[in-house]
DRENKOLLO-620331 format. One line per 8 residues: number of its first residue (from 0); for each residue x, y, z of N, C-alpha, C. Coordinates in steps of 0.2 Angstrom, whole numbers, plus 5000, padded with zeros to 4 digits. Example, Ala and Ser with C-alpha at 12.3 -4.5 7.8 and 13.67 -1.06 7.14 Angstrom:
// residues 2
0 = 5066 4972 5039 5062 4978 5039 5066 4984 5039 ~ 5064 4989 5035 5068 4995 5036 5064 5000 5039
//
This chain:
// residues 274
0 = 4967 4826 5200 4966 4818 5198 4973 4815 5200 ~ 4973 4809 5203 4979 4806 5204 4981 4801 5199 ~ 4987 4800 5197 4989 4795 5192 4994 4790 5195 ~ 4991 4783 5196 4995 4778 5200 5001 4776 5195 ~ 5007 4776 5198 5013 4773 5194 5016 4768 5199 ~ 5015 4762 5197 5018 4756 5201 5025 4754 5199 ~ 5027 4757 5194 5034 4755 5191 5038 4762 5190 ~ 5044 4762 5192 5048 4768 5190 5049 4770 5183
8 = 5049 4765 5179 5049 4766 5171 5043 4769 5169 ~ 5037 4768 5172 5031 4771 5169 5031 4778 5171 ~ 5034 4780 5177 5034 4787 5179 5039 4791 5174 ~ 5045 4788 5172 5050 4791 5168 5047 4792 5161 ~ 5043 4787 5158 5040 4788 5152 5035 4793 5152 ~ 5031 4794 5157 5026 4799 5157 5029 4806 5157 ~ 5034 4807 5161 5037 4813 5162 5041 4815 5155 ~ 5043 4810 5151 5046 4812 5145 5041 4814 5140
16 = 5035 4811 5140 5030 4812 5135 5027 4819 5137 ~ 5026 4821 5143 5024 4827 5145 5028 4833 5143 ~ 5035 4832 5144 5040 4837 5142 5040 4838 5134 ~ 5039 4833 5130 5038 4833 5123 5032 4837 5121 ~ 5027 4836 5124 5021 4840 5123 5021 4847 5124 ~ 5025 4849 5130 5026 4856 5132 5030 4859 5126 ~ 5035 4856 5124 5040 4859 5119 5036 4860 5112 ~ 5032 4855 5110 5028 4856 5104 5023 4862 5104
24 = 5020 4862 5110 5015 4868 5111 5018 4874 5110 ~ 5024 4875 5114 5027 4881 5114 5030 4883 5107 ~ 5032 4879 5103 5035 4880 5096 5029 4882 5092 ~ 5023 4879 5093 5017 4881 5088 5015 4888 5090 ~ 5015 4890 5096 5013 4897 5098 5018 4902 5095 ~ 5025 4900 5095 5029 4905 5092 5029 4906 5085 ~ 5027 4900 5081 5026 4901 5074 5020 4905 5072 ~ 5015 4904 5076 5009 4908 5074 5010 4915 5075
32 = 5013 4917 5081 5015 4924 5082 5019 4927 5077 ~ 5024 4923 5075 5029 4926 5070 5025 4927 5063 ~ 5020 4923 5061 5017 4924 5055 5012 4930 5055 ~ 5009 4931 5061 5005 4937 5062 5008 4943 5061 ~ 5015 4944 5063 5018 4950 5063 5023 4951 5056 ~ 5023 4946 5052 5027 4946 5046 5025 4950 5041 ~ 5029 4954 5038 5028 4959 5032 5028 4955 5026 ~ 5023 4956 5022 5022 4953 5015 5028 4956 5011
40 = 5033 4952 5009 5038 4955 5004 5037 4953 4997 ~ 5036 4957 4993 5035 4955 4986 5041 4954 4982 ~ 5047 4958 4984 5053 4957 4981 5058 4955 4987 ~ 5061 4949 4986 5065 4946 4992 5072 4950 4992 ~ 5074 4952 4987 5081 4956 4987 5080 4963 4987 ~ 5085 4966 4990 5086 4974 4990 5089 4976 4983 ~ 5087 4982 4981 5090 4985 4975 5092 4992 4977 ~ 5097 4995 4973 5099 5002 4974 5095 5007 4970
48 = 5094 5013 4972 5091 5018 4969 5094 5025 4972 ~ 5093 5030 4968 5095 5037 4971 5089 5039 4975 ~ 5090 5044 4979 5085 5047 4984 5087 5054 4985 ~ 5081 5058 4985 5081 5065 4987 5075 5066 4991 ~ 5074 5073 4993 5067 5074 4996 5065 5081 4994 ~ 5058 5082 4994 5055 5088 4992 5050 5091 4996 ~ 5048 5097 4996 5042 5100 5000 5045 5102 5006 ~ 5041 5103 5011 5043 5105 5018 5047 5100 5021
56 = 5052 5102 5026 5056 5097 5029 5052 5091 5033 ~ 5046 5093 5036 5042 5088 5039 5035 5088 5036 ~ 5035 5089 5029 5029 5089 5026 5028 5082 5022 ~ 5023 5083 5017 5021 5077 5013 5023 5078 5005 ~ 5028 5082 5004 5030 5083 4997 5025 5088 4994 ~ 5021 5086 4989 5016 5090 4986 5009 5088 4988 ~ 5005 5092 4986 4998 5090 4988 4994 5085 4983 ~ 4996 5079 4984 4993 5074 4980 4997 5072 4974
64 = 5000 5077 4971 5005 5076 4965 5001 5073 4960 ~ 5005 5069 4956 5003 5066 4949 4998 5060 4950 ~ 4997 5058 4956 4992 5052 4957 4985 5055 4959 ~ 4985 5061 4961 4978 5064 4962 4975 5063 4969 ~ 4979 5061 4974 4977 5059 4980 4975 5066 4984 ~ 4978 5071 4982 4976 5078 4985 4979 5078 4993 ~ 4975 5081 4997 4977 5081 5004 4977 5075 5008 ~ 4975 5069 5005 4975 5063 5008 4982 5061 5010
72 = 4987 5063 5006 4994 5061 5007 4996 5063 5014 ~ 4993 5068 5017 4996 5070 5024 4992 5068 5029 ~ 4986 5064 5028 4982 5061 5033 4983 5053 5033 ~ 4981 5050 5039 4981 5043 5040 4977 5040 5034 ~ 4978 5034 5031 4984 5030 5033 4991 5032 5030 ~ 4991 5036 5025 4997 5038 5022 5002 5042 5027 ~ 4999 5047 5030 5002 5051 5035 5009 5053 5033 ~ 5009 5056 5027 5015 5059 5024 5021 5055 5023
80 = 5020 5048 5024 5026 5043 5022 5025 5041 5015 ~ 5026 5046 5010 5025 5045 5003 5031 5047 4999 ~ 5031 5045 4993 5037 5047 4988 5034 5048 4981 ~ 5038 5052 4978 5037 5052 4970 5042 5048 4967 ~ 5040 5044 4962 5044 5039 4959 5046 5041 4952 ~ 5052 5039 4950 5054 5041 4943 5050 5036 4938 ~ 5051 5037 4932 5047 5034 4927 5045 5027 4928 ~ 5050 5023 4929 5049 5016 4930 5045 5014 4936
88 = 5045 5018 4941 5041 5017 4947 5034 5020 4946 ~ 5034 5026 4943 5027 5029 4943 5023 5025 4937 ~ 5027 5022 4932 5023 5018 4927 5017 5021 4924 ~ 5018 5027 4922 5012 5031 4919 5006 5031 4923 ~ 5007 5031 4930 5002 5032 4934 4999 5025 4937 ~ 5001 5019 4934 4999 5013 4936 5003 5011 4942 ~ 5008 5014 4944 5012 5013 4950 5010 5017 4956 ~ 5005 5021 4955 5002 5025 4961 4999 5020 4966
96 = 5001 5021 4972 4998 5016 4977 5003 5011 4979 ~ 5008 5009 4975 5013 5004 4977 5017 5006 4983 ~ 5019 5001 4987 5022 5002 4993 5029 4999 4993 ~ 5034 5002 4996 5041 5000 4995 5044 5001 5002 ~ 5048 4997 5004 5053 4998 5010 5059 5001 5007 ~ 5061 5006 5011 5068 5010 5009 5072 5011 5015 ~ 5078 5011 5014 5083 5012 5020 5090 5015 5017 ~ 5093 5019 5021 5100 5021 5019 5105 5019 5024
104 = 5111 5018 5021 5116 5015 5026 5123 5019 5025 ~ 5123 5023 5019 5130 5026 5017 5132 5032 5021 ~ 5127 5035 5025 5128 5042 5028 5128 5040 5036 ~ 5132 5044 5040 5132 5042 5047 5126 5044 5050 ~ 5121 5048 5047 5115 5049 5050 5110 5044 5048 ~ 5111 5039 5044 5106 5034 5042 5106 5029 5048 ~ 5100 5027 5049 5098 5022 5054 5100 5015 5052 ~ 5099 5014 5045 5099 5007 5042 5093 5003 5043
112 = 5088 5006 5046 5082 5002 5047 5077 5004 5042 ~ 5073 5000 5039 5069 5001 5033 5062 5005 5036 ~ 5060 5009 5031 5053 5012 5032 5049 5011 5026 ~ 5043 5011 5027 5038 5010 5021 5035 5016 5018 ~ 5036 5017 5012 5033 5023 5008 5028 5021 5003 ~ 5024 5025 5001 5019 5024 4996 5020 5029 4990 ~ 5020 5026 4984 5021 5031 4978 5014 5035 4977 ~ 5015 5041 4977 5009 5046 4976 5011 5051 4971
120 = 5016 5051 4968 5018 5057 4964 5024 5054 4959 ~ 5025 5058 4954 5030 5057 4949 5036 5061 4950 ~ 5042 5058 4950 5048 5061 4951 5052 5063 4944 ~ 5055 5068 4943 5060 5069 4937 5065 5064 4938 ~ 5069 5063 4932 5074 5059 4932 5080 5062 4935 ~ 5085 5059 4938 5091 5062 4941 5097 5058 4939 ~ 5101 5062 4935 5108 5060 4933 5107 5053 4930 ~ 5112 5048 4932 5112 5042 4930 5108 5036 4933
128 = 5104 5039 4938 5100 5034 4942 5095 5031 4938 ~ 5095 5024 4937 5090 5020 4934 5083 5021 4937 ~ 5083 5021 4944 5077 5022 4948 5079 5028 4953 ~ 5074 5032 4954 5075 5037 4959 5068 5038 4963 ~ 5069 5039 4970 5064 5041 4975 5065 5048 4977 ~ 5060 5052 4976 5060 5059 4978 5055 5059 4984 ~ 5057 5058 4990 5053 5057 4996 5051 5063 4999 ~ 5045 5063 5003 5043 5068 5007 5048 5070 5012
136 = 5048 5076 5014 5053 5077 5020 5052 5073 5026 ~ 5046 5071 5027 5044 5067 5033 5047 5060 5032 ~ 5046 5057 5026 5049 5050 5025 5056 5050 5024 ~ 5059 5055 5021 5067 5055 5021 5070 5056 5028 ~ 5067 5060 5032 5069 5060 5039 5068 5054 5043 ~ 5063 5050 5041 5062 5044 5045 5067 5039 5044 ~ 5071 5039 5039 5077 5035 5038 5083 5036 5043 ~ 5083 5042 5046 5088 5044 5050 5088 5041 5057
144 = 5094 5041 5060 5095 5040 5067 5091 5045 5071 ~ 5088 5043 5077 5084 5047 5081 5088 5054 5082 ~ 5085 5059 5081 5088 5066 5082 5092 5068 5076 ~ 5093 5064 5071 5098 5066 5065 5094 5067 5059 ~ 5087 5068 5059 5083 5069 5053 5086 5075 5049 ~ 5087 5081 5053 5089 5087 5049 5096 5086 5046 ~ 5100 5083 5049 5107 5081 5047 5106 5077 5040 ~ 5102 5072 5040 5101 5068 5035 5098 5072 5029
152 = 5093 5076 5030 5090 5080 5025 5095 5085 5021 ~ 5101 5086 5025 5106 5091 5022 5111 5087 5018 ~ 5110 5081 5018 5116 5077 5015 5115 5077 5007 ~ 5110 5079 5004 5109 5080 4997 5107 5073 4994 ~ 5109 5071 4988 5107 5065 4985 5110 5059 4988 ~ 5106 5054 4990 5108 5048 4993 5107 5042 4989 ~ 5111 5037 4990 5109 5030 4988 5105 5027 4993 ~ 5100 5024 4991 5096 5020 4996 5095 5013 4993
160 = 5093 5008 4998 5091 5002 4996 5084 5001 4997 ~ 5080 4998 4992 5073 4997 4992 5071 4990 4990 ~ 5065 4989 4992 5062 4983 4989 5054 4984 4989 ~ 5051 4980 4985 5043 4981 4985 5040 4976 4990 ~ 5035 4979 4994 5032 4976 4999 5024 4976 4998 ~ 5021 4972 5001 5013 4973 5001 5011 4979 5005 ~ 5006 4982 5003 5003 4988 5007 4999 4985 5012 ~ 4999 4988 5018 4994 4986 5023 4992 4992 5027
168 = 4986 4995 5024 4983 5001 5027 4978 4998 5032 ~ 4980 4997 5038 4977 4993 5043 4970 4997 5045 ~ 4965 4993 5045 4958 4995 5047 4955 5000 5042 ~ 4958 5001 5036 4955 5005 5031 4953 5001 5025 ~ 4947 5002 5022 4945 4999 5016 4946 5004 5010 ~ 4945 5001 5004 4946 5005 4998 4941 5011 4998 ~ 4944 5017 4996 4940 5023 4995 4940 5025 4987 ~ 4934 5027 4986 4933 5030 4979 4931 5037 4979
176 = 4935 5042 4977 4934 5049 4977 4931 5051 4970 ~ 4925 5053 4970 4922 5054 4963 4924 5061 4961 ~ 4927 5061 4955 4929 5067 4951 4924 5072 4951 ~ 4926 5079 4952 4921 5084 4952 4918 5085 4945 ~ 4921 5083 4940 4918 5083 4933 4913 5078 4931 ~ 4912 5073 4936 4907 5068 4934 4900 5070 4933 ~ 4896 5066 4929 4889 5068 4928 4886 5061 4926 ~ 4879 5061 4924 4876 5055 4922 4879 5051 4916
184 = 4883 5055 4912 4886 5052 4906 4893 5050 4907 ~ 4896 5053 4912 4903 5053 4913 4905 5052 4920 ~ 4908 5046 4922 4910 5045 4929 4917 5043 4929 ~ 4920 5047 4934 4928 5046 4935 4929 5046 4943 ~ 4934 5042 4945 4935 5041 4952 4942 5040 4953 ~ 4945 5043 4959 4952 5042 4961 4951 5036 4966 ~ 4955 5030 4965 4954 5024 4969 4960 5024 4974 ~ 4959 5023 4980 4964 5024 4985 4964 5018 4990
192 = 4970 5017 4993 4971 5013 4999 4970 5006 4998 ~ 4972 5003 4992 4972 4996 4991 4977 4992 4994 ~ 4976 4988 4998 4981 4983 5002 4984 4979 4997 ~ 4989 4975 4999 4992 4970 4995 4996 4974 4989 ~ 4995 4972 4983 4999 4975 4977 4999 4983 4978 ~ 4993 4986 4979 4993 4993 4980 4992 4997 4973 ~ 4993 4993 4968 4992 4997 4961 4987 4992 4957 ~ 4985 4995 4952 4979 4992 4948 4981 4992 4941
200 = 4978 4986 4937 4979 4986 4930 4973 4986 4926 ~ 4967 4985 4930 4961 4985 4926 4955 4987 4931 ~ 4950 4991 4929 4945 4993 4933 4938 4993 4929 ~ 4933 4990 4931 4927 4989 4927 4921 4991 4932 ~ 4916 4994 4929 4910 4996 4932 4904 4993 4930 ~ 4899 4991 4935 4893 4988 4933 4887 4992 4936 ~ 4883 4994 4932 4877 4997 4934 4872 4993 4938 ~ 4868 4996 4942 4864 4992 4947 4859 4988 4943
208 = 4855 4991 4938 4850 4987 4934 4853 4981 4929 ~ 4860 4982 4928 4863 4977 4923 4868 4972 4926 ~ 4865 4968 4930 4869 4963 4934 4872 4958 4928 ~ 4879 4957 4929 4882 4953 4924 4886 4957 4919 ~ 4884 4963 4918 4887 4967 4912 4892 4972 4915 ~ 4898 4971 4914 4904 4975 4916 4906 4979 4911 ~ 4907 4986 4912 4909 4991 4907 4916 4993 4909 ~ 4921 4992 4904 4928 4993 4906 4929 5001 4907
216 = 4933 5003 4912 4935 5010 4913 4942 5010 4910 ~ 4943 5017 4909 4950 5018 4906 4954 5022 4912 ~ 4960 5021 4912 4964 5025 4916 4965 5032 4913 ~ 4963 5037 4917 4963 5044 4915 4969 5047 4916 ~ 4971 5048 4922 4978 5050 4924 4979 5048 4931 ~ 4986 5047 4933 4987 5045 4940 4983 5039 4942 ~ 4979 5040 4948 4975 5035 4951 4968 5036 4949 ~ 4966 5040 4944 4960 5041 4942 4958 5037 4936
224 = 4952 5034 4936 4949 5029 4931 4942 5032 4929 ~ 4941 5032 4923 4935 5035 4920 4931 5031 4915 ~ 4925 5033 4914 4920 5029 4910 4916 5034 4906 ~ 4916 5035 4900 4912 5039 4895 4906 5034 4893 ~ 4900 5037 4894 4895 5033 4892 4890 5036 4887 ~ 4887 5033 4882 4883 5036 4877 4876 5037 4880 ~ 4875 5034 4885 4868 5035 4889 4869 5036 4896 ~ 4864 5039 4900 4865 5040 4907 4866 5033 4911
232 = 4871 5034 4915 4873 5028 4919 4868 5027 4925 ~ 4866 5021 4927 4861 5020 4932 4864 5017 4938 ~ 4864 5021 4943 4867 5018 4950 4862 5014 4953 ~ 4864 5010 4958 4871 5010 4961 4876 5007 4957 ~ 4882 5009 4958 4888 5006 4954 4892 5001 4958 ~ 4893 4995 4955 4898 4991 4958 4905 4992 4954 ~ 4910 4991 4957 4917 4992 4954 4921 4986 4955 ~ 4924 4984 4950 4928 4978 4950 4935 4980 4949
240 = 4940 4978 4953 4947 4980 4953 4951 4974 4952 ~ 4956 4975 4947 4961 4969 4946 4968 4972 4948 ~ 4972 4969 4952 4979 4972 4953 4984 4971 4948 ~ 4989 4975 4948 4994 4975 4942 4999 4969 4943 ~ 5001 4968 4949 5007 4964 4950 5005 4956 4950 ~ 5000 4955 4954 4998 4948 4955 4991 4946 4952 ~ 4988 4951 4949 4982 4949 4945 4976 4947 4950 ~ 4976 4949 4956 4970 4948 4960 4964 4952 4959
248 = 4958 4949 4960 4952 4953 4958 4948 4954 4964 ~ 4945 4960 4965 4940 4961 4970 4934 4965 4968 ~ 4928 4964 4971 4922 4968 4968 4920 4972 4974 ~ 4919 4979 4974 4916 4983 4979 4908 4984 4976 ~ 4904 4980 4979 4897 4979 4977 4893 4986 4979 ~ 4890 4989 4974 4886 4995 4976 4889 5000 4980 ~ 4896 5001 4978 4900 5006 4982 4898 5013 4981 ~ 4896 5014 4975 4893 5021 4973 4886 5021 4973
256 = 4882 5024 4978 4875 5023 4979 4871 5028 4974 ~ 4865 5026 4974 4860 5031 4971 4860 5038 4974 ~ 4860 5043 4970 4861 5050 4973 4868 5052 4974 ~ 4872 5048 4971 4880 5050 4972 4881 5057 4970 ~ 4886 5060 4972 4888 5067 4971 4895 5068 4969 ~ 4896 5072 4964 4903 5073 4962 4907 5077 4968 ~ 4913 5075 4969 4917 5077 4974 4917 5074 4981 ~ 4912 5069 4981 4911 5065 4987 4916 5059 4987
264 = 4917 5056 4993 4921 5050 4994 4917 5045 4996 ~ 4917 5039 4993 4913 5033 4996 4918 5027 4998 ~ 4917 5024 5003 4921 5019 5006 4918 5012 5005 ~ 4922 5008 5002 4919 5001 5001 4919 4997 5008 ~ 4916 4991 5008 4916 4987 5013 4922 4982 5013 ~ 4926 4982 5008 4931 4977 5007 4938 4980 5005 ~ 4943 4976 5006 4949 4978 5003 4953 4971 5002 ~ 4959 4972 4998 4963 4966 4997 4966 4964 5003
272 = 4968 4957 5003 4972 4955 5009 4979 4958 5009 ~ 4981 4960 5015 4987 4964 5016 4993 4959 5016
//
């Protein structure tokens, strides 16, 4: 298409407007891309804590530890990037599933770049550290300069910088692993892979025939929540979750089906926003 410009000032005005539009479009695209890749930071400032590692040098610490995740800690999405937290981090089990960025800078083998770990176990207290991370060998080595993981693991107790971040188990919805001791009168489940806060303050169960009636579950230990009933529970079960830090609520509708079996894992169709 041709644009007739009978005056030089008309051509100059059009070129100025066209350049402005190009600049505006380019900036908008950059902002959108930045937002897509941005990590949700729940604590804006970094704090100090002590750090050690346990288990095999390239392993996942212990087999699930005090949160009850069992062998899942070594499989995606956790992939051995896990840690045991001291009492304030573990929080009586309510800290299970919380995500933290950690980095070390005081040793020459430290890369200074943060890595993300998930709380899956409880750590003993160490010395005068108010907070302590006992990382898996894999996670501890991930803080090192490339090729220096072994050297860093030999450094002993380190000081690391940490901050709370939102969990992002990309492509994975919440899992409910039914406790092996569950029966028609007693239901218990380990809850895994919550995005966002990662930890829970409240869990409720709704029986299929009783729409609108929510039965409060109790935290049993670690990431396991239980319900003792005086009468047989009637599936399917919907489970409502409330996060600990921000109080967000989500319902996994009919996630535990009729004919459910102890020891089986059931995946919801939903997860919190990362």
